[in-house]
C-alpha positions in Angstrom: -44.3 -75.5 -23.3 -41.4 -76.2 -20.9 -39.1 -74.4 -23.3 -41.3 -71.3 -23.2 -41.4 -71.3 -19.4 -37.6 -71.7 -19.1 -37.1 -68.8 -21.5 -39.4 -66.6 -19.5 -37.6 -67.4 -16.2 -34.2 -66.6 -17.8 -35.6 -63.3 -19.1 -37.0 -62.3 -15.7 -33.6 -63.2 -14.1 -31.8 -60.9 -16.5 -34.2 -58.1 -15.9 -33.7 -58.5 -12.1 -30.0 -58.4 -12.4 -30.1 -55.3 -14.6 -32.4 -53.5 -12.2 -30.1 -54.3 -9.2 -27.1 -53.0 -11.1 -28.8 -49.7 -12.1 -30.0 -49.1 -8.5 -26.4 -49.6 -7.1 -24.9 -47.2 -9.7 -27.6 -44.6 -8.9 -26.7 -44.8 -5.2 -23.0 -44.5 -5.7 -23.5 -41.5 -8.0 -25.6 -39.7 -5.4 -23.0 -40.3 -2.8 -20.4 -38.7 -5.0 -22.6 -35.7 -5.6 -23.1 -35.2 -1.8 -19.4 -34.4 -1.3 -19.5 -31.4 -3.6 -20.4 -28.3 -1.6 -23.6 -26.4 -2.5 -22.7 -22.7 -2.9 -25.0 -19.8 -2.0 -26.3 -17.9 -4.9 -23.8 -15.4 -6.2 -20.8 -17.2 -4.7 -18.5 -18.7 -7.3 -16.1 -20.6 -5.0 -16.2 -22.1 -1.5 -15.3 -19.8 1.4 -11.7 -20.0 2.5 -11.1 -22.0 5.7 -10.9 -20.0 8.9 -7.3 -21.2 9.5 -5.9 -19.2 6.5 -3.9 -16.3 8.1 -4.7 -12.7 7.2 -2.2 -10.6 5.3 0.0 -8.5 7.6 -0.6 -4.8 7.1 2.4 -2.5 6.5 1.6 -0.6 9.8 2.1 -3.8 11.7 5.8 -4.0 10.9 8.1 -3.5 13.9 10.5 -0.5 14.0 13.8 -1.6 12.6 12.3 -4.5 10.6 13.9 -4.8 7.2 12.5 -6.4 4.1 12.8 -6.4 0.3 10.2 -5.3 -2.3 10.1 -4.4 -6.0 9.4 -0.9 -7.4 9.3 0.3 -11.0 12.0 2.8 -12.0 12.2 4.1 -15.5 10.0 1.3 -16.7 12.0 -1.5 -15.2 11.6 -3.5 -12.0 14.1 -2.8 -9.2 14.5 -4.7 -5.9 14.9 -2.3 -3.0 15.5 -2.9 0.7 13.3 -1.0 3.1 13.5 -0.5 6.8 10.3 0.3 8.9 10.7 3.3 11.2 8.4 4.9 13.8 8.6 8.4 15.3 6.3 8.9 18.2 7.3 12.6 18.7 6.2 13.6 15.2 3.6 10.9 15.0 4.2 8.8 11.9 5.7 5.6 10.7 6.9 4.6 7.2 9.3 2.5 5.3 12.4 3.9 3.7 15.0 2.7 1.3 18.1 2.4 3.6 20.5 1.8 0.7 19.5 5.0 -1.1 18.9 7.3 2.0 20.6 8.0 5.3 18.2 8.7 8.1 18.9 11.7 10.3 16.6 12.2 13.4 16.3 15.5 15.2 14.0 16.7 18.0 11.4 18.2 15.7 12.1 16.5 12.3 13.1 13.4 10.5 15.2 13.6 7.3 16.0 11.0 4.8 19.0 12.2 2.8 20.4 10.8 -0.4 23.6 8.8 0.4 25.2 10.6 -2.6 24.7 14.1 -1.1 26.6 16.1 1.4 24.5 15.5 4.5 25.2 19.0 5.7 24.0 20.6 2.5 21.8 18.0 0.8 19.8 18.6 -2.4 17.8 15.3 -2.5 16.0 14.6 0.8 12.7 14.0 2.4 11.9 16.0 5.6 9.0 15.2 7.9 7.7 17.5 10.6 4.6 17.9 12.9 2.2 20.8 13.1 -0.5 21.4 15.7 -2.4 23.5 13.2 -5.0 22.0 10.9 -4.0 20.8 7.4 -5.8 23.6 5.5 -4.1 26.4 7.6 -0.7 24.8 7.1 -1.2 24.3 3.4 -2.3 27.9 2.9 0.8 29.1 4.8 3.2 26.8 2.8 1.6 27.7 -0.5 2.0 31.4 0.2 5.6 31.0 1.1 6.5 28.9 -2.0 4.6 31.2 -4.3 7.2 33.8 -3.8 9.6 31.7 -5.9 7.5 29.1 -7.6 4.4 28.7 -9.7 2.6 26.2 -7.5 -0.2 23.8 -8.0 -2.3 22.3 -5.2 -4.4 19.1 -5.3 -6.0 16.5 -3.2 -3.8 13.4 -3.4 -4.5 9.9 -2.0 -1.7 8.1 -0.1 -2.0 4.3 0.2 -1.6 4.2 4.0 -2.5 7.7 5.2 -5.5 8.5 3.0 -6.2 11.8 1.3 -3.7 14.6 1.8 -3.1 18.0 0.3 -0.2 18.0 -2.2 1.6 21.2 -3.3 3.8 20.9 -6.4 6.5 23.6 -6.7 8.3 22.7 -9.9 8.2 25.8 -12.0 10.0 29.2 -11.6 7.5 32.0 -10.8 6.8 34.0 -13.9 9.5 32.3 -15.9 7.8 29.3 -17.4 10.9 27.2 -16.8 12.0 24.5 -14.4 14.0 25.6 -11.3 17.2 24.0 -10.2 15.6 22.7 -7.0 12.1 21.3 -6.9 9.8 20.7 -4.0 6.8 18.4 -3.5 4.9 19.0 -0.2 2.5 16.5 1.4 0.2 17.9 4.2 -1.4 14.9 5.9 -4.4 15.8 8.1 -4.7 14.2 11.6 -6.9 14.6 14.6 -4.1 16.3 16.5 -3.0 18.7 13.7 -1.1 17.5 10.6 2.1 16.0 9.4 4.1 17.8 6.7 6.4 15.8 4.4 8.5 17.8 2.0 10.5 16.1 -0.8 13.4 18.2 -2.1 15.2 17.2 -5.2 17.3 18.7 -8.0 16.0 19.0 -11.6 18.5 16.3 -12.7 17.2 13.9 -10.1 13.5 14.6 -10.7 12.8 11.2 -12.4 14.9 9.1 -10.0 14.5 10.7 -6.5 11.2 12.2 -7.3 9.8 8.7 -7.9 11.6 7.2 -4.9 10.1 9.8 -2.6 6.7 9.0 -4.0 7.1 5.3 -3.2 8.2 6.3 0.4 5.2 8.5 0.9 2.8 5.7 0.0 4.1 3.7 3.0 3.5 6.8 5.3 0.9 6.4 8.0 -0.1 8.7 10.9 0.0 7.7 14.6 -0.7 9.8 17.7 2.0 12.4 18.3 3.7 12.6 21.8 4.2 16.3 21.0 0.6 16.9 21.9 0.8 15.5 25.4 4.2 17.2 26.0 2.8 20.6 24.9 5.2 21.1 22.0 
């Protein structure tokens, strides 16, 4: 009889020890689960902390600021060096490849001329001007003038920093069905105070190279208020 009672006591002690161990494990496990954030429905990762800085926009660069970036030329990556410029008279800012182009500023225009060209008679250059007329009126006038020599095509074209613009492609001789020696691509960018006109000029031999570089430059172009409006120009 004593042996039975002793066995029962030992069995109860083992059950008590096992119950205590399981309770402790369960508490620890719940504590670990509490450190994992519960996400709202549809959110697949925790929100970023408020201290993470926002990406600096291109338009927030300072005039004269230089930096490097990578573009694709003829299917290959190329590192280029850009400088950020701002022209308050015309009303725009952009980045340009200062190792490929020389900047020439005049009262009513900005030009970015190939460093390989004669700066007095360039073939490959980007010219930016201001017009107080609306974009549609300016596009119609430019299209009419170019159609005297070229077969032109007009389209709506999105620029990364300036939004939608009117683009006129003059890359075919009028009535000839052939490429001219000199090509033009005109971007008319609408603005509340008129429009900005950026015209890329390049030779047929440079169409793939400079044509593509001008396209990269235009995607950094953004409109700012023009001081020409307040000065009555």
